[in-house]
PyMOL Python script that loads the backbone (N, CA, C, O; Angstrom):
from pymol import cmd

cmd.read_pdbstr("""\
ATOM      1  N   UNK A   1     145.628  45.256  58.609  1.00  0.00           N
ATOM      2  CA  UNK A   1     145.700  45.538  60.030  1.00  0.00           C
ATOM      3  C   UNK A   1     145.249  46.991  60.275  1.00  0.00           C
ATOM      4  O   UNK A   1     145.666  47.892  59.547  1.00  0.00           O
ATOM      5  N   UNK A   2     144.420  47.221  61.273  1.00  0.00           N
ATOM      6  CA  UNK A   2     143.940  48.577  61.557  1.00  0.00           C
ATOM      7  C   UNK A   2     145.041  49.454  62.150  1.00  0.00           C
ATOM      8  O   UNK A   2     146.026  48.966  62.704  1.00  0.00           O
ATOM      9  N   UNK A   3     144.845  50.731  62.017  1.00  0.00           N
ATOM     10  CA  UNK A   3     145.751  51.722  62.584  1.00  0.00           C
ATOM     11  C   UNK A   3     145.435  51.842  64.070  1.00  0.00           C
ATOM     12  O   UNK A   3     144.266  51.916  64.449  1.00  0.00           O
ATOM     13  N   UNK A   4     146.460  51.861  64.910  1.00  0.00           N
ATOM     14  CA  UNK A   4     146.265  51.926  66.352  1.00  0.00           C
ATOM     15  C   UNK A   4     146.980  53.145  66.919  1.00  0.00           C
ATOM     16  O   UNK A   4     148.200  53.260  66.801  1.00  0.00           O
ATOM     17  N   UNK A   5     146.222  54.064  67.540  1.00  0.00           N
ATOM     18  CA  UNK A   5     146.800  55.255  68.160  1.00  0.00           C
ATOM     19  C   UNK A   5     146.354  55.341  69.614  1.00  0.00           C
ATOM     20  O   UNK A   5     145.188  55.100  69.928  1.00  0.00           O
ATOM     21  N   UNK A   6     147.275  55.683  70.488  1.00  0.00           N
ATOM     22  CA  UNK A   6     146.920  55.938  71.877  1.00  0.00           C
ATOM     23  C   UNK A   6     146.240  57.308  71.958  1.00  0.00           C
ATOM     24  O   UNK A   6     146.308  58.089  71.009  1.00  0.00           O
ATOM     25  N   UNK A   7     145.596  57.597  73.067  1.00  0.00           N
ATOM     26  CA  UNK A   7     144.986  58.915  73.263  1.00  0.00           C
ATOM     27  C   UNK A   7     146.048  60.011  73.136  1.00  0.00           C
ATOM     28  O   UNK A   7     145.795  61.065  72.553  1.00  0.00           O
ATOM     29  N   UNK A   8     147.231  59.751  73.684  1.00  0.00           N
ATOM     30  CA  UNK A   8     148.336  60.716  73.620  1.00  0.00           C
ATOM     31  C   UNK A   8     148.712  61.014  72.171  1.00  0.00           C
ATOM     32  O   UNK A   8     148.954  62.170  71.822  1.00  0.00           O
ATOM     33  N   UNK A   9     148.762  60.003  71.338  1.00  0.00           N
ATOM     34  CA  UNK A   9     149.159  60.185  69.947  1.00  0.00           C
ATOM     35  C   UNK A   9     148.021  60.729  69.086  1.00  0.00           C
ATOM     36  O   UNK A   9     148.269  61.343  68.048  1.00  0.00           O
ATOM     37  N   UNK A  10     146.804  60.512  69.500  1.00  0.00           N
ATOM     38  CA  UNK A  10     145.654  61.031  68.765  1.00  0.00           C
ATOM     39  C   UNK A  10     145.406  62.513  69.067  1.00  0.00           C
ATOM     40  O   UNK A  10     144.826  63.222  68.245  1.00  0.00           O
ATOM     41  N   UNK A  11     145.838  62.979  70.228  1.00  0.00           N
ATOM     42  CA  UNK A  11     145.577  64.359  70.663  1.00  0.00           C
ATOM     43  C   UNK A  11     146.011  65.426  69.655  1.00  0.00           C
ATOM     44  O   UNK A  11     145.218  66.325  69.377  1.00  0.00           O
ATOM     45  N   UNK A  12     147.234  65.379  69.084  1.00  0.00           N
ATOM     46  CA  UNK A  12     147.605  66.438  68.128  1.00  0.00           C
ATOM     47  C   UNK A  12     146.775  66.389  66.851  1.00  0.00           C
ATOM     48  O   UNK A  12     146.526  67.422  66.230  1.00  0.00           O
ATOM     49  N   UNK A  13     146.355  65.215  66.466  1.00  0.00           N
ATOM     50  CA  UNK A  13     145.507  65.075  65.277  1.00  0.00           C
ATOM     51  C   UNK A  13     144.161  65.742  65.538  1.00  0.00           C
ATOM     52  O   UNK A  13     143.664  66.491  64.697  1.00  0.00           O
ATOM     53  N   UNK A  14     143.576  65.475  66.690  1.00  0.00           N
ATOM     54  CA  UNK A  14     142.286  66.065  67.035  1.00  0.00           C
ATOM     55  C   UNK A  14     142.397  67.579  67.189  1.00  0.00           C
ATOM     56  O   UNK A  14     141.491  68.313  66.794  1.00  0.00           O
ATOM     57  N   UNK A  15     143.503  68.046  67.762  1.00  0.00           N
ATOM     58  CA  UNK A  15     143.705  69.491  67.923  1.00  0.00           C
ATOM     59  C   UNK A  15     143.801  70.178  66.558  1.00  0.00           C
ATOM     60  O   UNK A  15     143.255  71.265  66.369  1.00  0.00           O
ATOM     61  N   UNK A  16     144.487  69.552  65.621  1.00  0.00           N
ATOM     62  CA  UNK A  16     144.616  70.124  64.275  1.00  0.00           C
ATOM     63  C   UNK A  16     143.290  70.085  63.529  1.00  0.00           C
ATOM     64  O   UNK A  16     142.991  70.992  62.752  1.00  0.00           O
ATOM     65  N   UNK A  17     142.499  69.055  63.755  1.00  0.00           N
ATOM     66  CA  UNK A  17     141.225  68.893  63.050  1.00  0.00           C
ATOM     67  C   UNK A  17     140.146  69.827  63.595  1.00  0.00           C
ATOM     68  O   UNK A  17     139.248  70.227  62.854  1.00  0.00           O
ATOM     69  N   UNK A  18     140.220  70.175  64.865  1.00  0.00           N
ATOM     70  CA  UNK A  18     139.182  70.971  65.517  1.00  0.00           C
ATOM     71  C   UNK A  18     138.745  72.223  64.786  1.00  0.00           C
ATOM     72  O   UNK A  18     137.545  72.411  64.587  1.00  0.00           O
ATOM     73  N   UNK A  19     139.661  73.091  64.374  1.00  0.00           N
ATOM     74  CA  UNK A  19     139.261  74.336  63.723  1.00  0.00           C
ATOM     75  C   UNK A  19     138.831  74.185  62.259  1.00  0.00           C
ATOM     76  O   UNK A  19     138.312  75.129  61.664  1.00  0.00           O
ATOM     77  N   UNK A  20     139.043  73.018  61.691  1.00  0.00           N
ATOM     78  CA  UNK A  20     138.700  72.816  60.277  1.00  0.00           C
ATOM     79  C   UNK A  20     137.201  72.647  60.067  1.00  0.00           C
ATOM     80  O   UNK A  20     136.478  72.214  60.965  1.00  0.00           O
ATOM     81  N   UNK A  21     136.754  72.990  58.882  1.00  0.00           N
ATOM     82  CA  UNK A  21     135.400  72.700  58.452  1.00  0.00           C
ATOM     83  C   UNK A  21     135.193  71.186  58.545  1.00  0.00           C
ATOM     84  O   UNK A  21     136.122  70.434  58.249  1.00  0.00           O
ATOM     85  N   UNK A  22     134.002  70.712  58.947  1.00  0.00           N
ATOM     86  CA  UNK A  22     133.784  69.266  59.085  1.00  0.00           C
ATOM     87  C   UNK A  22     134.161  68.447  57.848  1.00  0.00           C
ATOM     88  O   UNK A  22     134.688  67.343  57.989  1.00  0.00           O
ATOM     89  N   UNK A  23     133.909  68.951  56.657  1.00  0.00           N
ATOM     90  CA  UNK A  23     134.283  68.213  55.452  1.00  0.00           C
ATOM     91  C   UNK A  23     135.802  68.082  55.338  1.00  0.00           C
ATOM     92  O   UNK A  23     136.311  67.058  54.881  1.00  0.00           O
ATOM     93  N   UNK A  24     136.512  69.116  55.752  1.00  0.00           N
ATOM     94  CA  UNK A  24     137.971  69.072  55.694  1.00  0.00           C
ATOM     95  C   UNK A  24     138.544  68.159  56.775  1.00  0.00           C
ATOM     96  O   UNK A  24     139.622  67.594  56.595  1.00  0.00           O
ATOM     97  N   UNK A  25     137.840  68.008  57.891  1.00  0.00           N
ATOM     98  CA  UNK A  25     138.295  67.085  58.937  1.00  0.00           C
ATOM     99  C   UNK A  25     138.345  65.661  58.401  1.00  0.00           C
ATOM    100  O   UNK A  25     139.281  64.910  58.674  1.00  0.00           O
ATOM    101  N   UNK A  26     137.334  65.311  57.643  1.00  0.00           N
ATOM    102  CA  UNK A  26     137.281  63.974  57.057  1.00  0.00           C
ATOM    103  C   UNK A  26     138.463  63.781  56.111  1.00  0.00           C
ATOM    104  O   UNK A  26     139.128  62.746  56.136  1.00  0.00           O
ATOM    105  N   UNK A  27     138.712  64.781  55.285  1.00  0.00           N
ATOM    106  CA  UNK A  27     139.838  64.709  54.347  1.00  0.00           C
ATOM    107  C   UNK A  27     141.144  64.569  55.120  1.00  0.00           C
ATOM    108  O   UNK A  27     141.996  63.758  54.755  1.00  0.00           O
ATOM    109  N   UNK A  28     141.308  65.355  56.187  1.00  0.00           N
ATOM    110  CA  UNK A  28     142.521  65.295  56.995  1.00  0.00           C
ATOM    111  C   UNK A  28     142.731  63.892  57.552  1.00  0.00           C
ATOM    112  O   UNK A  28     143.821  63.331  57.438  1.00  0.00           O
ATOM    113  N   UNK A  29     141.694  63.330  58.150  1.00  0.00           N
ATOM    114  CA  UNK A  29     141.814  61.993  58.744  1.00  0.00           C
ATOM    115  C   UNK A  29     142.140  60.947  57.681  1.00  0.00           C
ATOM    116  O   UNK A  29     142.972  60.068  57.905  1.00  0.00           O
ATOM    117  N   UNK A  30     141.492  61.041  56.537  1.00  0.00           N
ATOM    118  CA  UNK A  30     141.761  60.082  55.460  1.00  0.00           C
ATOM    119  C   UNK A  30     143.202  60.197  54.978  1.00  0.00           C
ATOM    120  O   UNK A  30     143.857  59.188  54.715  1.00  0.00           O
ATOM    121  N   UNK A  31     143.693  61.426  54.865  1.00  0.00           N
ATOM    122  CA  UNK A  31     145.072  61.641  54.419  1.00  0.00           C
ATOM    123  C   UNK A  31     146.075  61.081  55.426  1.00  0.00           C
ATOM    124  O   UNK A  31     147.057  60.445  55.043  1.00  0.00           O
ATOM    125  N   UNK A  32     145.826  61.317  56.699  1.00  0.00           N
ATOM    126  CA  UNK A  32     146.734  60.821  57.738  1.00  0.00           C
ATOM    127  C   UNK A  32     146.792  59.301  57.716  1.00  0.00           C
ATOM    128  O   UNK A  32     147.874  58.714  57.732  1.00  0.00           O
ATOM    129  N   UNK A  33     145.637  58.675  57.679  1.00  0.00           N
ATOM    130  CA  UNK A  33     145.592  57.212  57.654  1.00  0.00           C
ATOM    131  C   UNK A  33     146.302  56.679  56.410  1.00  0.00           C
ATOM    132  O   UNK A  33     147.084  55.733  56.496  1.00  0.00           O
ATOM    133  N   UNK A  34     146.032  57.281  55.264  1.00  0.00           N
ATOM    134  CA  UNK A  34     146.664  56.833  54.024  1.00  0.00           C
ATOM    135  C   UNK A  34     148.183  56.987  54.105  1.00  0.00           C
ATOM    136  O   UNK A  34     148.918  56.094  53.682  1.00  0.00           O
ATOM    137  N   UNK A  35     148.653  58.097  54.636  1.00  0.00           N
ATOM    138  CA  UNK A  35     150.089  58.341  54.757  1.00  0.00           C
ATOM    139  C   UNK A  35     150.752  57.301  55.646  1.00  0.00           C
ATOM    140  O   UNK A  35     151.791  56.745  55.292  1.00  0.00           O
ATOM    141  N   UNK A  36     150.154  57.042  56.793  1.00  0.00           N
ATOM    142  CA  UNK A  36     150.739  56.082  57.731  1.00  0.00           C
ATOM    143  C   UNK A  36     150.696  54.661  57.166  1.00  0.00           C
ATOM    144  O   UNK A  36     151.656  53.903  57.307  1.00  0.00           O
ATOM    145  N   UNK A  37     149.594  54.308  56.535  1.00  0.00           N
ATOM    146  CA  UNK A  37     149.475  52.963  55.967  1.00  0.00           C
ATOM    147  C   UNK A  37     150.418  52.769  54.790  1.00  0.00           C
ATOM    148  O   UNK A  37     150.970  51.683  54.611  1.00  0.00           O
ATOM    149  N   UNK A  38     150.609  53.815  53.982  1.00  0.00           N
ATOM    150  CA  UNK A  38     151.550  53.752  52.855  1.00  0.00           C
ATOM    151  C   UNK A  38     152.949  53.393  53.342  1.00  0.00           C
ATOM    152  O   UNK A  38     153.706  52.700  52.663  1.00  0.00           O
ATOM    153  N   UNK A  39     153.267  53.878  54.526  1.00  0.00           N
ATOM    154  CA  UNK A  39     154.585  53.626  55.109  1.00  0.00           C
ATOM    155  C   UNK A  39     154.610  52.321  55.912  1.00  0.00           C
ATOM    156  O   UNK A  39     155.646  51.935  56.453  1.00  0.00           O
ATOM    157  N   UNK A  40     153.466  51.653  55.982  1.00  0.00           N
ATOM    158  CA  UNK A  40     153.388  50.403  56.736  1.00  0.00           C
ATOM    159  C   UNK A  40     153.395  50.611  58.240  1.00  0.00           C
ATOM    160  O   UNK A  40     153.792  49.721  58.993  1.00  0.00           O
ATOM    161  N   UNK A  41     152.957  51.788  58.680  1.00  0.00           N
ATOM    162  CA  UNK A  41     152.974  52.133  60.105  1.00  0.00           C
ATOM    163  C   UNK A  41     151.602  51.900  60.729  1.00  0.00           C
ATOM    164  O   UNK A  41     150.671  52.674  60.505  1.00  0.00           O
ATOM    165  N   UNK A  42     151.483  50.842  61.504  1.00  0.00           N
ATOM    166  CA  UNK A  42     150.209  50.558  62.163  1.00  0.00           C
ATOM    167  C   UNK A  42     150.225  51.011  63.626  1.00  0.00           C
ATOM    168  O   UNK A  42     149.172  51.166  64.244  1.00  0.00           O
ATOM    169  N   UNK A  43     151.423  51.221  64.172  1.00  0.00           N
ATOM    170  CA  UNK A  43     151.579  51.752  65.528  1.00  0.00           C
ATOM    171  C   UNK A  43     152.656  52.838  65.468  1.00  0.00           C
ATOM    172  O   UNK A  43     153.768  52.647  65.962  1.00  0.00           O
ATOM    173  N   UNK A  44     152.313  53.986  64.853  1.00  0.00           N
ATOM    174  CA  UNK A  44     153.316  55.038  64.612  1.00  0.00           C
ATOM    175  C   UNK A  44     153.782  55.730  65.885  1.00  0.00           C
ATOM    176  O   UNK A  44     153.081  55.767  66.896  1.00  0.00           O
ATOM    177  N   UNK A  45     154.988  56.276  65.799  1.00  0.00           N
ATOM    178  CA  UNK A  45     155.562  57.068  66.893  1.00  0.00           C
ATOM    179  C   UNK A  45     155.003  58.492  66.838  1.00  0.00           C
ATOM    180  O   UNK A  45     154.317  58.864  65.885  1.00  0.00           O
ATOM    181  N   UNK A  46     155.303  59.271  67.860  1.00  0.00           N
ATOM    182  CA  UNK A  46     154.895  60.682  67.873  1.00  0.00           C
ATOM    183  C   UNK A  46     155.453  61.407  66.648  1.00  0.00           C
ATOM    184  O   UNK A  46     154.738  62.157  65.984  1.00  0.00           O
ATOM    185  N   UNK A  47     156.729  61.180  66.354  1.00  0.00           N
ATOM    186  CA  UNK A  47     157.370  61.858  65.222  1.00  0.00           C
ATOM    187  C   UNK A  47     156.722  61.466  63.896  1.00  0.00           C
ATOM    188  O   UNK A  47     156.541  62.317  63.025  1.00  0.00           O
ATOM    189  N   UNK A  48     156.376  60.207  63.733  1.00  0.00           N
ATOM    190  CA  UNK A  48     155.748  59.744  62.498  1.00  0.00           C
ATOM    191  C   UNK A  48     154.350  60.337  62.332  1.00  0.00           C
ATOM    192  O   UNK A  48     153.933  60.649  61.216  1.00  0.00           O
ATOM    193  N   UNK A  49     153.637  60.490  63.432  1.00  0.00           N
ATOM    194  CA  UNK A  49     152.307  61.112  63.381  1.00  0.00           C
ATOM    195  C   UNK A  49     152.438  62.591  63.041  1.00  0.00           C
ATOM    196  O   UNK A  49     151.682  63.106  62.218  1.00  0.00           O
ATOM    197  N   UNK A  50     153.391  63.279  63.667  1.00  0.00           N
ATOM    198  CA  UNK A  50     153.599  64.698  63.380  1.00  0.00           C
ATOM    199  C   UNK A  50     153.929  64.913  61.901  1.00  0.00           C
ATOM    200  O   UNK A  50     153.416  65.841  61.275  1.00  0.00           O
ATOM    201  N   UNK A  51     154.776  64.064  61.354  1.00  0.00           N
ATOM    202  CA  UNK A  51     155.155  64.174  59.945  1.00  0.00           C
ATOM    203  C   UNK A  51     153.931  63.950  59.044  1.00  0.00           C
ATOM    204  O   UNK A  51     153.703  64.716  58.108  1.00  0.00           O
ATOM    205  N   UNK A  52     153.152  62.913  59.322  1.00  0.00           N
ATOM    206  CA  UNK A  52     151.941  62.627  58.540  1.00  0.00           C
ATOM    207  C   UNK A  52     150.935  63.765  58.684  1.00  0.00           C
ATOM    208  O   UNK A  52     150.256  64.114  57.718  1.00  0.00           O
ATOM    209  N   UNK A  53     150.833  64.343  59.870  1.00  0.00           N
ATOM    210  CA  UNK A  53     149.903  65.443  60.116  1.00  0.00           C
ATOM    211  C   UNK A  53     150.309  66.678  59.317  1.00  0.00           C
ATOM    212  O   UNK A  53     149.468  67.296  58.663  1.00  0.00           O
ATOM    213  N   UNK A  54     151.589  67.042  59.363  1.00  0.00           N
ATOM    214  CA  UNK A  54     152.061  68.206  58.583  1.00  0.00           C
ATOM    215  C   UNK A  54     151.797  68.003  57.100  1.00  0.00           C
ATOM    216  O   UNK A  54     151.295  68.900  56.423  1.00  0.00           O
ATOM    217  N   UNK A  55     152.132  66.834  56.603  1.00  0.00           N
ATOM    218  CA  UNK A  55     151.925  66.517  55.187  1.00  0.00           C
ATOM    219  C   UNK A  55     150.440  66.578  54.843  1.00  0.00           C
ATOM    220  O   UNK A  55     150.068  67.086  53.785  1.00  0.00           O
ATOM    221  N   UNK A  56     149.604  66.071  55.718  1.00  0.00           N
ATOM    222  CA  UNK A  56     148.165  65.988  55.459  1.00  0.00           C
ATOM    223  C   UNK A  56     147.444  67.326  55.541  1.00  0.00           C
ATOM    224  O   UNK A  56     146.389  67.501  54.933  1.00  0.00           O
ATOM    225  N   UNK A  57     148.009  68.275  56.293  1.00  0.00           N
ATOM    226  CA  UNK A  57     147.385  69.587  56.467  1.00  0.00           C
ATOM    227  C   UNK A  57     147.566  70.486  55.241  1.00  0.00           C
ATOM    228  O   UNK A  57     146.836  71.464  55.080  1.00  0.00           O
ATOM    229  N   UNK A  58     148.531  70.164  54.380  1.00  0.00           N
ATOM    230  CA  UNK A  58     148.794  71.009  53.216  1.00  0.00           C
ATOM    231  C   UNK A  58     147.533  71.210  52.387  1.00  0.00           C
ATOM    232  O   UNK A  58     146.872  70.248  51.993  1.00  0.00           O
ATOM    233  N   UNK A  59     147.213  72.465  52.130  1.00  0.00           N
ATOM    234  CA  UNK A  59     146.076  72.794  51.305  1.00  0.00           C
ATOM    235  C   UNK A  59     144.736  72.843  52.035  1.00  0.00           C
ATOM    236  O   UNK A  59     143.727  73.239  51.451  1.00  0.00           O
ATOM    237  N   UNK A  60     144.717  72.443  53.309  1.00  0.00           N
ATOM    238  CA  UNK A  60     143.455  72.452  54.049  1.00  0.00           C
ATOM    239  C   UNK A  60     143.235  73.733  54.829  1.00  0.00           C
ATOM    240  O   UNK A  60     142.099  74.067  55.164  1.00  0.00           O
ATOM    241  N   UNK A  61     144.311  74.456  55.125  1.00  0.00           N
ATOM    242  CA  UNK A  61     144.213  75.680  55.914  1.00  0.00           C
ATOM    243  C   UNK A  61     144.715  76.837  55.069  1.00  0.00           C
ATOM    244  O   UNK A  61     145.828  76.800  54.543  1.00  0.00           O
ATOM    245  N   UNK A  62     143.890  77.858  54.944  1.00  0.00           N
ATOM    246  CA  UNK A  62     144.273  79.055  54.201  1.00  0.00           C
ATOM    247  C   UNK A  62     144.974  80.014  55.150  1.00  0.00           C
ATOM    248  O   UNK A  62     144.513  80.239  56.269  1.00  0.00           O
ATOM    249  N   UNK A  63     146.086  80.577  54.701  1.00  0.00           N
ATOM    250  CA  UNK A  63     146.808  81.566  55.502  1.00  0.00           C
ATOM    251  C   UNK A  63     146.037  82.873  55.583  1.00  0.00           C
ATOM    252  O   UNK A  63     145.150  83.119  54.765  1.00  0.00           O
ATOM    253  N   UNK A  64     146.356  83.698  56.538  1.00  0.00           N
ATOM    254  CA  UNK A  64     145.707  85.006  56.693  1.00  0.00           C
ATOM    255  C   UNK A  64     146.100  85.907  55.510  1.00  0.00           C
ATOM    256  O   UNK A  64     147.247  85.887  55.061  1.00  0.00           O
ATOM    257  N   UNK A  65     145.162  86.674  55.025  1.00  0.00           N
ATOM    258  CA  UNK A  65     145.423  87.556  53.869  1.00  0.00           C
ATOM    259  C   UNK A  65     146.082  88.838  54.289  1.00  0.00           C
ATOM    260  O   UNK A  65     146.369  89.689  53.447  1.00  0.00           O
TER     261      UNK A  65
END
""", "prot")
cmd.dss("prot")
cmd.show_as("cartoon", "prot")
cmd.util.cbc("prot")
cmd.orient("prot")
């Protein structure tokens, strides 16, 4: 079954992906989908998306030096 997100639920994902390098955006999206599908979530809540997004962002953004 495909993953289904409303525009409202997709917005934080797109906002997080925006500043990333295009190659990292792909990785981010793949990680989010994998995380949600691993949990069997095809229509995730806001909280479930936020959790998957935080988990998926690890290692993609370098902190300021």
